[in-house]
Steps between C-alpha positions, in 0.01 A plus 500: 500500500633848415523753773305821487686830438537744775434873475860591423517234235180625345668849476807339341297318236314827425831679449612222265180537297545880474865441394394273218225723381666837507853524637684246279329592168570865562863434588564279206320735257722782629813287445378413153473874406824602674700213349425630151594858583783645290628859494789608281746787540272718286219453746289278265295253697393158367317199633673189365309178482681174604678313223444127451815408698364684802178293484712184495705621799175582687381141438827374656468719804139427557590132474762549766248670721265201462779248555606670824137537615545873517189508294212265571268517201236287674465790748399727206296270279325180590160323496461587868494872434202693372490683167617842624777336699629309193474815287713692753751212496517506124565871505785454752664234278467700181635820658780303664606359166486842329705667781756222490542548123531876537760464782728303266425760231608783731823326608615383157660723239259550211725369220845388394755255648432626849136396469612149416748496786233614754252250363747203537582633847137488602436154341791339665418640854129416470568154372746435777249625751232264371737199505617580858133488619539771778236569755311832505750704711796387293322575181399850610862572603626369166254713314607805687862436415419433129288810450735718712806385309337566155383837617845606614667374188263672259418824667827556693796340325385509134347846546831627633712323239292631205417848644582765233649736767796412723397403854688366803329158461604488140860581575512233779345225277731594215799455730369162633431377148833629360615287208146367429316606195128545475515410131146417374335562840316812383251644745296815514429594860164639600444809707569463871129518583456162321736335753299641794170376346656160443626482863146590620351234273742230619443586873122499452514176312703334778242617754218368282668158465551487879121564549390224255288232661733201570489167668542639856163674504307193369357408846324833546326489167418142522346563844290782369376291208409207729318735728291636212424156372396382852 
């Protein structure tokens, strides 16, 4: 026999329902828009849709979330949930996928050899993560490192190396990379505001992934469903 939920647990389940219906979709939609934001040195602003490779990377990352039980899809869509509940769950899944694709879009150079290098970097790391079968805390830490590293490389190191005007960071990196040639690694840095928007998008995305329904909250939702059925 399933136990009945207490008052505090009722409040927790209600908070989870509000999170699924409003908080998570709004967060992931914001990430989707911010991830496509581009501003060049002339001040021209564009919204860039995710390329096909970003969609493939999003599939890998969502698969890693499922494998680590950082995302429990049965808590979003199942035969035990009513119609509005399943609709909310579907919206969460769709916005999660869109936000994931746009995060990779924001952290990957738009074209050229650097685009290929970043893509291979992401594929190798995500594939190794899936094979390692980490638990939820380890996956979240790994994801933070992956996104943070890509953010630093693209919007700090590359922006400094390819900056048209001489800066302290450019001089330091030039000294550190003395003897190396960039060759075919052409790159057109965006305006500084693009990096700030990408940082905001990555941080908000990590918070959203942390708030996703996962295996550890199954008991509360199962208890609420059993109580309604009883």
